[in-house]
FIMI-463654 format. One record per residue (C-alpha): residue number from 1; residue in one letter; x, y, z. Coordinates in Angstrom, 1 decimal, decimal comma. Each point is the difference from the previous one (the first is absolute). Example, Ala and Ser with C-alpha at 12.3 -4.5 7.8 and 13.67 -1.06 7.14 Angstrom:
pos/code/east/north/up
1/a/12,3/-4,5/7,8
2/s/1,4/3,4/-0,7
//
This chain:
pos/code/east/north/up
1/m/169,4/91,8/78,2
2/a/-2,7/-0,4/2,6
3/v/-3,6/0,6/-1,4
4/k/-1,7/2,6/2,0
5/a/-3,9/-0,9/1,1
6/h/-2,8/1,8/-1,6
7/p/-0,3/3,0/1,1
8/l/-3,4/-0,4/1,5
9/k/1,3/-2,4/2,1
10/r/3,1/2,1/0,7
11/l/-2,1/2,8/1,5
12/l/-3,1/-2,5/1,5
13/s/3,2/-1,1/1,9
14/y/1,4/3,7/1,0
15/a/-3,8/0,3/1,5
16/r/0,1/-2,9/1,5
17/p/0,4/2,3/3,6
18/h/-3,4/1,3/-1,4
19/r/-2,1/-3,0/-0,4
20/r/-2,5/0,1/2,6
21/t/-1,0/3,5/-1,9
22/v/0,2/-1,9/-3,2
23/y/-2,2/-2,7/0,9
24/l/-2,6/2,5/1,4
25/a/0,0/2,6/-2,6
26/t/-0,9/-3,3/-2,1
27/l/-2,6/-1,2/1,6
28/f/-1,6/3,4/0,5
29/s/-0,2/0,5/-4,0
30/i/-1,0/-3,7/-0,6
31/l/-2,8/1,2/2,5
32/n/-1,0/3,2/-1,6
33/k/0,0/-1,8/-3,6
34/i/-2,4/-2,6/1,4
35/f/-2,3/2,7/1,2
36/d/0,6/1,6/-3,1
37/i/-1,2/-2,6/-2,3
38/a/-2,7/-0,4/2,2
39/p/-2,9/2,4/-1,1
40/p/-0,7/-1,5/-3,2
41/a/-1,2/-3,4/1,8
42/l/-2,2/2,3/1,8
43/i/-1,5/1,1/-3,7
44/g/-0,6/-3,4/0,0
45/a/-1,3/-0,8/3,5
46/a/-2,2/3,2/-0,7
47/v/-1,4/-1,6/-3,3
48/d/-0,4/-3,2/1,6
49/i/-2,6/1,5/2,6
50/v/-2,2/1,7/-2,5
51/v/0,1/-3,3/-2,6
52/q/-0,5/-2,4/2,5
53/r/-1,5/2,0/2,6
54/e/-1,0/-2,3/2,9
55/d/2,0/-2,6/-2,0
56/s/3,8/1,6/0,2
57/f/3,0/-0,9/1,9
58/i/-0,5/2,2/2,3
59/a/-3,3/-1,5/1,1
60/k/2,1/-3,0/0,2
61/l/2,0/1,3/2,7
62/g/-3,6/0,8/2,5
63/v/-0,7/3,5/-1,5
64/v/-3,2/-0,7/-1,9
65/k/-2,0/3,5/-0,4
66/v/1,2/1,9/-2,6
67/e/0,3/2,8/1,5
68/d/2,0/-1,1/2,7
69/q/2,3/-1,7/-2,4
70/l/0,9/3,4/-2,0
71/l/0,8/1,4/3,6
72/v/2,1/-2,6/0,8
73/l/1,6/0,6/-3,4
74/a/0,8/3,7/0,8
75/g/1,5/-1,0/3,3
76/i/2,1/-2,8/-1,7
77/t/1,2/3,2/-2,5
78/l/0,6/2,4/2,4
79/f/2,3/-2,6/1,6
80/i/1,5/-0,5/-3,2
81/w/0,8/3,3/-0,8
82/v/1,4/1,0/3,7
83/g/1,9/-2,9/-0,2
84/e/1,6/1,0/-3,5
85/s/0,9/3,3/1,0
86/v/1,7/-0,9/3,2
87/f/2,0/-2,8/-1,3
88/e/1,1/2,6/-3,1
89/y/0,8/2,9/2,7
90/i/1,7/-3,0/2,2
91/y/2,3/-1,3/-3,5
92/k/0,9/3,1/-0,9
93/i/1,5/0,9/3,3
94/y/2,1/-3,2/0,3
95/w/1,2/0,3/-3,7
96/r/0,7/3,6/0,3
97/n/1,8/-0,4/3,2
98/l/1,8/-3,3/-1,1
99/a/1,1/2,2/-3,5
100/q/1,1/2,9/2,7
101/t/2,2/-2,2/2,2
102/l/1,3/-2,0/-2,7
103/e/1,0/3,0/-2,1
104/h/1,6/1,4/3,3
105/e/1,8/-3,0/0,9
106/l/1,3/-0,5/-3,6
107/r/1,3/3,3/-0,5
108/l/1,7/0,3/3,7
109/d/1,6/-3,4/-0,6
110/a/1,6/0,7/-3,4
111/y/1,1/3,2/1,4
112/d/1,5/-1,1/2,6
113/h/1,9/-2,5/-1,9
114/v/0,7/1,7/-2,8
115/q/2,1/2,5/2,7
116/n/1,7/-3,2/0,7
117/l/1,4/-0,9/-3,4
118/e/3,4/0,7/-0,7
119/l/1,4/3,3/-1,8
120/a/0,8/-1,9/-3,1
121/y/-3,8/-1,1/0,0
122/f/-1,0/3,8/-0,2
123/e/2,3/0,5/-2,8
124/d/-1,6/-2,0/-2,8
125/q/-2,9/1,0/1,2
126/s/-2,0/3,2/-0,9
127/t/-2,1/2,4/2,8
128/g/-2,8/0,3/-2,3
129/g/-0,1/-4,2/-0,8
130/l/0,0/-0,3/3,5
131/m/-2,3/2,2/0,9
132/s/-2,6/-1,5/-2,5
133/i/0,3/-2,8/2,1
134/l/-0,2/0,8/3,6
135/n/-3,1/2,7/-1,3
136/d/-1,5/-1,0/-3,3
137/d/-0,1/-3,8/0,4
138/i/-0,9/0,2/3,4
139/n/-2,9/2,0/-1,0
140/q/-1,1/-2,4/-2,4
141/l/-0,4/-2,9/2,4
142/e/-2,6/2,2/2,0
143/r/-1,8/0,4/-2,7
144/f/-0,6/-3,5/-0,9
145/l/-0,7/-0,9/3,8
146/d/-2,3/2,3/0,6
147/n/-2,1/-0,6/-3,1
148/g/1,4/-2,9/-2,3
149/a/0,0/-2,7/3,0
150/n/-3,5/0,2/1,0
151/s/-1,1/0,2/-3,6
152/m/1,5/-3,5/-0,5
153/i/-1,2/-1,1/2,9
154/q/-3,4/0,7/-0,4
155/v/-0,2/-1,4/-3,5
156/i/1,1/-3,6/1,4
157/t/-2,3/0,7/2,5
158/t/-3,1/0,7/-2,6
159/v/1,1/-2,9/-2,1
160/i/0,0/-2,7/2,3
161/v/-3,3/1,4/1,9
162/i/-2,3/0,8/-3,2
163/g/1,4/-3,3/-1,7
164/g/-0,9/-2,2/3,3
165/m/-3,3/1,4/0,2
166/f/-0,6/-0,6/-3,6
167/m/0,7/-3,5/0,2
168/v/-1,9/-0,4/2,9
169/v/-3,2/1,8/-1,6
170/a/0,2/-0,7/-3,1
171/p/2,8/-2,7/-1,2
172/g/-1,6/-0,8/-3,3
173/v/0,8/4,0/-1,5
174/a/2,9/0,8/2,3
175/w/2,4/-0,9/-2,0
176/l/-0,8/2,2/-2,7
177/a/1,1/3,1/2,4
178/m/2,8/-2,2/0,8
179/l/1,2/-0,4/-3,7
180/p/1,9/3,1/-0,2
181/m/1,9/-0,1/3,1
182/p/2,7/-2,4/-1,4
183/i/0,7/2,7/-2,9
184/i/-0,2/3,1/2,2
185/i/2,9/-1,8/1,8
186/w/1,9/-1,1/-2,5
187/g/-0,6/3,4/-1,5
188/s/1,1/1,5/3,1
189/i/3,3/-1,6/0,5
190/r/0,9/0,4/-3,5
191/f/0,0/4,0/0,9
192/q/1,4/-0,5/2,7
193/n/3,2/-1,6/-1,4
194/r/0,2/2,6/-2,7
195/l/-0,6/2,7/2,1
196/a/2,9/-1,0/2,4
197/p/2,7/1,1/-2,0
198/r/-1,4/3,0/-1,5
199/y/-0,2/1,4/3,5
200/a/3,5/-1,0/1,3
201/a/0,7/2,0/-3,0
202/v/-1,9/3,0/1,3
203/r/1,1/-0,1/3,4
204/e/4,3/-0,2/-1,1
205/q/-1,0/3,1/-2,1
206/v/-1,2/1,8/2,7
207/s/2,6/-0,5/2,1
208/i/2,3/1,6/-3,0
209/l/-2,0/2,8/-0,4
210/n/0,0/1,0/3,7
211/s/3,4/-0,3/0,0
212/q/0,3/2,6/-2,8
213/l/-2,1/2,2/1,6
214/s/1,8/-0,5/3,4
215/n/3,4/0,9/-1,7
216/n/-1,5/3,1/-1,5
217/l/-1,5/1,8/3,0
218/s/3,3/-1,0/1,2
219/g/2,3/0,9/-2,0
220/i/-2,6/3,4/-0,9
221/a/2,5/2,7/0,5
222/t/2,4/-1,5/-2,7
223/i/-3,1/-0,2/-2,3
224/k/-0,7/3,6/0,2
225/s/4,0/0,8/-0,3
226/f/0,2/-1,8/-3,1
227/t/-3,3/0,9/-1,6
228/a/-0,5/-3,6/0,1
229/e/-3,9/0,6/0,5
230/a/-1,3/-1,3/-3,2
231/h/2,7/-2,8/-0,7
232/e/-1,3/-1,3/4,0
233/v/-3,8/0,2/-1,4
234/r/0,6/-2,1/-3,3
235/r/1,9/-2,2/2,1
236/v/-2,7/-0,6/2,5
237/d/-2,9/0,3/-2,6
238/e/2,0/-3,1/-1,6
239/e/-0,2/-2,3/3,4
240/s/-3,3/1,1/0,7
241/n/-0,8/-0,7/-3,8
242/i/1,1/-3,5/0,8
243/y/-1,6/-0,1/2,9
244/r/-3,5/0,8/-1,8
245/e/0,3/-3,1/-2,8
246/l/1,2/-2,5/2,3
247/n/-3,4/0,8/2,0
248/r/-2,1/0,8/-3,3
249/a/1,1/-3,9/-1,2
250/a/-1,5/-1,0/3,5
251/i/-3,2/1,7/-0,1
252/r/-0,6/-1,3/-3,5
253/l/0,0/-3,2/1,5
254/s/-1,4/0,3/2,9
255/s/-3,2/1,9/-1,8
256/g/-0,7/-2,9/-1,8
257/f/-0,6/-2,0/3,3
258/v/-3,7/1,4/0,7
259/p/-2,0/-0,1/-3,4
260/m/1,6/-3,7/-0,3
261/i/-1,6/-0,5/3,4
262/r/-3,0/1,2/-1,0
263/m/-1,1/-1,9/-3,2
264/l/0,5/-3,0/2,4
265/i/-2,1/1,1/2,6
266/v/-2,6/0,8/-2,5
267/s/0,0/-3,7/-1,5
268/g/-0,7/-1,3/3,8
269/f/-2,6/2,5/0,6
270/i/-1,7/-1,0/-3,2
271/a/-0,2/-3,7/0,4
272/i/-1,1/0,5/3,1
273/m/-3,6/2,7/-0,8
274/v/-0,3/-2,9/-3,1
275/f/0,2/-3,2/1,5
276/g/-1,0/1,0/3,2
277/g/-2,7/1,8/-0,9
278/k/-1,2/-3,6/-2,3
279/m/0,3/-1,7/3,4
280/a/-2,4/2,8/2,0
281/l/-2,6/-0,2/-2,8
282/n/-0,2/-3,6/-0,3
283/g/-0,3/-0,2/4,1
284/e/3,6/-1,7/0,7
285/l/1,5/3,2/1,4
286/n/-1,9/2,4/3,0
287/v/-0,4/3,7/-1,2
288/g/1,4/1,2/2,9
289/v/3,0/-2,0/-0,8
290/y/0,3/0,7/-3,4
291/s/0,1/3,6/1,0
292/v/2,5/0,1/2,3
293/m/2,1/-1,9/-2,7
294/i/-0,5/2,8/-2,1
295/f/1,3/2,5/2,4
296/m/2,5/-2,6/1,5
297/t/2,1/-0,9/-3,5
298/q/0,4/3,7/-0,5
299/r/1,6/0,4/3,6
300/l/2,0/-3,3/-0,7
301/l/1,4/1,5/-3,3
302/w/0,0/3,2/0,2
303/p/2,7/0,3/2,7
304/l/2,5/-1,7/-2,1
305/t/0,3/3,0/-2,2
306/g/1,8/1,7/2,7
307/l/2,6/-2,4/0,2
308/g/1,6/1,9/-3,3
309/e/0,5/3,4/2,8
310/t/0,7/-2,7/2,7
311/l/2,9/-1,7/-1,7
312/d/1,1/3,3/-1,5
313/l/0,1/0,9/3,8
314/y/1,7/-3,7/0,6
315/q/2,6/0,1/-2,5
316/r/1,5/3,4/0,8
317/a/-0,2/-1,0/3,7
318/m/2,1/-2,6/-0,8
319/a/2,4/1,4/-2,1
320/s/0,8/2,4/2,6
321/t/-0,2/-2,3/2,7
322/t/2,9/-2,1/-1,7
323/r/2,0/3,4/-0,4
324/i/-0,3/0,6/3,7
325/l/0,2/-3,9/1,6
326/d/3,5/-0,1/-2,4
327/l/0,8/3,6/1,5
328/l/-0,3/-2,1/3,5
329/d/1,5/-2,7/-1,6
330/i/3,6/1,8/-0,7
331/d/2,4/-1,7/3,0
332/a/2,5/2,6/1,6
333/q/3,6/-0,3/-1,0
334/i/1,0/2,1/3,0
335/n/-1,1/-1,6/3,4
336/d/0,5/0,5/3,7
337/g/3,0/-2,1/1,8
338/g/-1,8/0,0/3,4
339/t/2,3/1,1/1,9
340/e/-0,9/2,9/2,3
341/l/1,7/3,5/0,0
342/p/-0,8/2,2/2,7
343/v/1,1/3,4/-0,8
344/a/1,9/0,5/3,0
345/d/2,7/-2,8/-0,2
346/v/0,8/1,4/-3,3
347/r/3,8/1,2/-0,1
348/g/0,0/0,2/-3,7
349/d/3,3/-1,5/-1,3
350/v/-0,8/-0,7/-3,7
351/r/1,7/-2,5/-2,3
352/f/0,3/-0,8/-3,6
353/e/1,6/-3,5/-0,2
354/n/0,8/-0,6/-4,0
355/v/-3,3/1,1/-1,1
356/h/-1,2/-0,5/-3,8
357/f/-3,1/0,9/-1,1
358/s/-1,5/0,6/-3,2
359/y/-3,7/0,9/-0,9
360/s/-2,3/-1,8/-1,9
361/n/0,9/1,2/-3,5
362/g/3,2/-2,1/0,4
363/s/2,5/3,0/0,1
364/q/2,2/-0,5/3,3
365/v/-0,1/3,4/2,4
366/v/2,5/-0,9/2,6
367/k/3,0/-2,5/-0,4
368/g/1,7/-1,1/3,5
369/l/-0,7/2,7/1,9
370/s/1,4/0,1/3,7
371/l/-0,8/2,8/2,3
372/d/0,9/0,2/3,5
373/i/-2,0/3,1/2,2
374/p/0,7/0,0/3,6
375/a/-2,8/1,0/2,4
376/g/-0,3/3,9/0,2
377/h/2,1/0,8/-2,8
378/t/-0,9/2,0/-2,9
379/a/0,6/-1,7/-3,3
380/a/-0,6/1,6/-3,3
381/i/-0,5/-1,9/-3,5
382/v/1,0/1,6/-3,1
383/g/1,1/-0,6/-3,7
384/a/-1,6/1,1/-3,3
385/t/-3,1/-0,5/-1,4
386/g/-1,0/-3,9/-0,1
387/a/2,4/-0,8/2,1
388/g/-2,3/-1,7/2,7
389/k/0,1/2,6/2,7
390/s/-4,1/-0,4/0,1
391/t/0,0/-4,0/-0,7
392/v/2,0/0,2/3,4
393/i/-2,6/1,5/2,0
394/k/-3,1/-2,1/-1,5
395/l/2,0/-3,0/1,4
396/l/0,5/1,5/3,1
397/l/-3,8/0,6/0,3
398/r/-0,2/-3,6/-1,4
399/f/-2,5/1,4/-3,0
400/y/2,5/-2,9/-1,8
401/d/1,9/-2,5/1,2
402/v/3,4/-0,9/-1,3
403/q/0,7/-2,7/-1,9
404/k/3,1/-0,9/1,7
405/g/1,8/0,6/3,1
406/r/-2,0/2,0/2,7
407/v/-0,8/3,3/1,6
408/t/0,3/0,2/4,1
409/l/-1,5/1,9/2,6
410/d/2,1/-0,5/3,4
411/g/1,4/-2,9/-1,6
412/i/-3,0/-1,6/-0,8
413/d/-1,2/-0,8/-4,0
414/l/-2,9/2,6/-0,9
415/r/-2,0/-3,5/-0,6
416/a/-0,4/-0,9/3,0
417/f/-2,0/3,1/1,6
418/d/-3,7/0,7/-0,2
419/l/-0,3/2,3/-3,0
420/p/-2,2/2,8/2,1
421/d/2,7/0,3/2,7
422/l/2,8/-0,2/-2,2
423/r/-1,2/2,8/-2,0
424/g/-1,3/1,7/3,6
425/a/3,8/0,3/0,7
426/m/1,0/2,1/-2,8
427/g/-1,3/3,5/-1,5
428/l/0,2/0,7/-3,4
429/v/0,4/3,9/-1,4
430/s/-0,2/-0,3/-3,3
431/q/0,4/3,1/-3,2
432/d/-3,1/-1,5/-1,3
433/v/-2,0/1,3/3,1
434/f/-3,5/-1,5/-0,2
435/l/-3,0/2,0/2,4
436/f/-3,3/-1,4/0,2
437/h/-3,2/2,2/-0,5
438/g/-0,2/1,3/3,4
439/t/0,7/2,3/2,7
440/v/4,2/1,1/0,4
441/k/-1,0/-1,5/3,5
442/e/-1,3/-3,4/-1,1
443/n/3,0/-0,3/-2,5
444/i/2,8/0,7/2,8
445/a/-1,8/-2,6/2,4
446/y/-0,4/-2,8/-2,9
447/g/1,5/-3,1/0,9
448/t/-0,2/1,2/3,7
449/f/-3,5/0,8/0,7
450/g/0,1/0,2/3,1
451/a/2,3/3,2/0,4
452/t/-1,8/3,3/1,9
453/d/0,1/2,7/-1,4
454/d/3,2/0,9/2,2
455/q/1,8/-2,5/-1,3
456/i/-0,6/0,6/-3,3
457/i/0,3/4,1/0,1
458/e/3,7/-0,8/1,7
459/a/0,9/-2,5/-2,9
460/a/-1,0/2,9/-2,5
461/k/2,3/2,0/2,0
462/i/2,9/-2,0/0,0
463/a/-0,7/-0,6/-3,8
464/e/-0,1/4,3/0,0
465/a/-3,5/-0,6/-1,5
466/h/-2,0/1,5/2,5
467/d/0,5/3,8/-1,2
468/f/-1,4/-0,7/-3,4
469/i/-2,4/-2,3/1,0
470/m/-1,2/2,9/2,6
471/q/-0,1/2,5/-3,2
472/l/-2,6/-2,2/-1,7
473/p/-3,9/1,3/-0,2
474/q/-0,7/-3,0/2,4
475/g/3,4/-0,7/1,6
476/y/0,3/-3,5/1,1
477/d/-4,0/-0,6/-1,5
478/t/1,2/1,3/-3,1
479/i/-1,5/-2,7/-2,8
480/v/3,4/-1,0/-2,4
481/g/-1,9/-1,2/-2,7
482/e/0,6/-3,1/-1,8
483/r/3,4/-1,5/-0,1
484/g/1,1/3,6/2,2
485/q/-0,9/2,5/-3,2
486/k/-1,0/2,6/2,0
487/l/3,7/-0,1/1,5
488/s/3,5/1,2/-1,9
489/g/2,6/-3,3/0,3
490/g/1,9/1,7/2,5
491/q/-3,1/0,2/2,3
492/r/-0,9/-3,5/-0,9
493/q/3,4/-1,6/0,5
494/r/0,3/1,9/3,7
495/v/-4,0/-1,7/0,5
496/s/1,7/-3,5/-0,8
497/i/3,3/1,1/2,3
498/a/-2,5/0,8/3,3
499/r/-1,8/-3,3/-1,0
500/a/3,3/-1,8/0,3
501/v/0,9/2,2/3,1
502/l/-3,2/-1,4/1,3
503/k/0,2/-3,5/-0,4
504/d/3,5/0,0/1,9
505/p/1,6/-2,8/-2,0
506/p/3,2/-1,6/0,7
507/v/1,4/-0,1/-3,4
508/l/-0,7/3,1/-2,3
509/i/0,3/-0,1/-3,4
510/l/0,1/3,1/-2,3
511/d/-0,3/-0,5/-3,7
512/e/1,1/2,9/-1,7
513/a/-2,6/2,1/2,8
514/t/1,9/3,5/-1,5
515/s/0,1/-0,7/-3,7
516/s/-2,5/1,8/-1,3
517/v/-0,1/3,6/2,5
518/d/1,6/2,9/-0,6
519/n/3,0/1,0/2,2
520/e/-1,8/2,0/3,1
521/t/-2,4/-3,1/0,3
522/e/3,1/-2,2/-0,3
523/a/1,4/2,0/2,6
524/a/-3,0/-0,5/2,4
525/i/-0,3/-3,5/-1,1
526/q/3,7/-0,7/0,5
527/r/-0,5/1,8/4,1
528/s/-2,8/-2,4/0,8
529/l/1,5/-3,2/-1,5
530/e/3,5/0,7/1,8
531/r/-2,2/0,1/3,5
532/i/-2,1/-3,2/-0,6
533/i/3,0/-2,3/-1,1
534/v/1,6/0,3/3,5
535/g/-0,1/-3,8/1,8
536/r/-1,2/-1,8/-2,9
537/t/0,6/-2,0/-3,3
538/t/-0,2/2,4/-3,0
539/i/0,5/-0,8/-3,3
540/v/-0,3/2,8/-2,7
541/i/-0,3/-0,1/-3,5
542/a/1,7/3,2/-1,3
543/h/0,7/1,4/-3,2
544/r/1,1/3,2/1,3
545/l/3,4/-1,4/2,0
546/s/-0,3/3,7/1,8
547/t/-2,7/-1,6/1,9
548/i/1,9/-3,1/1,0
549/r/3,6/1,6/0,9
550/n/-0,1/-0,9/3,5
551/a/-1,2/-3,4/-0,3
552/d/1,6/-3,0/2,2
553/r/0,7/-2,1/-3,4
554/i/-0,8/0,6/-3,5
555/f/-0,9/-2,7/-2,4
556/v/1,0/0,5/-3,6
557/l/-2,0/-1,9/-2,6
558/e/0,3/-1,1/-3,6
559/n/-2,4/-2,1/-2,2
560/g/-1,0/-1,8/3,3
561/q/3,9/-0,6/1,8
562/l/1,5/1,6/2,6
563/r/2,8/1,9/-1,4
564/e/1,4/2,0/2,7
565/a/-1,0/1,0/3,5
566/g/1,4/2,1/2,7
567/r/-0,3/3,6/1,6
568/h/-0,9/2,9/-2,2
569/e/4,5/1,2/0,5
570/e/1,0/-3,8/-0,5
571/l/-2,2/0,1/-3,5
572/v/1,1/3,2/-1,4
573/a/3,5/-0,6/0,7
574/q/-0,1/-3,8/-1,9
575/n/-0,6/2,1/-3,5
576/g/-2,6/-2,6/-0,6
577/i/-3,4/0,1/-0,9
578/y/-1,4/2,4/3,0
579/a/2,9/2,3/-0,5
580/a/-1,1/0,0/-4,1
581/l/-4,2/0,6/1,0
582/w/1,4/3,0/2,8
583/r/2,0/1,7/-1,9
584/v/-3,2/0,3/-2,7
585/q/-2,2/1,2/2,6
586/t/2,3/2,3/1,6
587/g/1,1/1,2/-3,2
588/e/-3,5/0,1/-1,0
589/r/-1,1/2,1/3,5
590/l/3,1/2,4/-0,5
591/l/-1,8/1,4/-3,6
592/a/-2,7/0,1/1,4
593/e/0,8/2,4/3,0
594/a/2,3/2,0/-2,5
595/a/-2,8/0,5/-2,6
596/a/-2,2/1,1/2,8
597/d/3,0/2,5/1,2
//
């Protein structure tokens, strides 16, 4: 297994298209820090003017009169303060805009990548965990780029500029100020190495906690119906407490950094104060230079206390970066074949040829299945729960790929086609209807985004949805709520059918489209389905056999294998699996009718 590069290196590689912005932001941070550390030098120059007068440093530049020297110094001071303010304004704009841009691009790329992963990936992941990466981890990275990157650059600039100046003006005592530096750097690295695994654990626990909260909010009706509120609070409390304890462990370590640095700083400050003072008293060091060194030592060492907070941000950001980029590194297992499939050219001839398929748990669901569905025909697939009916649909839509055999459309293996083209040629009406938070109109037009209002209304009429839509408070502009919760099950189903009608696919797949609606709604849906299946290949997964008795061909599955095939009358006459299912359902129907009478 290949060793992954350091997360910072991976992040810089990802940010390569923005390297010009990174360079400019870095430059402005450096210039701001150079102007920021200049005022102590100005104080030294002022002391030099007062003490040395006509022999001061500025006098040697040609300005002899003391009053003029002060005016020159005032002008330089104004220039430096203006420069510092200007560069601070510019570097903040650059770093923050870079943070926003990278945040936007990372979130978009990560979401786009996740969307293109196979369905099996989502079955092994929690929604809350993915949300934690797409939102929380990316926001963590933004916080580092907003402040941490600039802080690190300015600390390095401070050390180089002030350390270099000390070596030039007073090499005899400069080493005293620099003496704590190796210990500070060593301590910083030690803290960084110890903090990294703690923050990785924190980020992982955030994912678990978000998953718990997401699941609970999705299942709020179940929680309420079983009066399990207290139980769920305890579960959230347990996960949240783990998160708190993991953070506490990291905080205990990171909080000890600044006090340690402060003790090292004071040692360097005292050394310069004592030994530099002796040199000034002995005339070995200019008084102005000595005053500058006193101020500069504090300016050199004190910013290092900020390393604690910066390292804290850095380690949190690197933990988040690892999770984000690891997500982006996951390879999709279902890939485009590359062959274009214009919808107008699709006839709709579907075949399963000796297909075998197992899920990741090793359970073989489809075993040597062969089906032949001619173009324009209506085929029904029936069988007991677990027979493999829904798996057949997932293989047809290439949510999964077969492990043996092949599935073809118009004689061509599905794996050869471009995925968007393949799925664009198929329309799915599922028993588990998903409506997005938005208007009825937006949900009908989903996937056919350029549809006109007239086309949307016509599709709704074909699906027998127009009448109930017009009775809604705002008609087609009524908000349906999250997952369509403001509509009944039958209403959601008819909106879903209208969506498929508007798409007008050559191959229509109906997966238990009437399984969860009442008899009246089922009759309405059946009428609409009879209209829309004309002229297209239709594959119906059905539990209620009465809805598929007119199908051109019915396939009966058992344990992932084809057991029977034929028309309704033929299968009833065979007195096999289908006939037994038919007797059970018609018997139940007759009993229900008798009870109603």
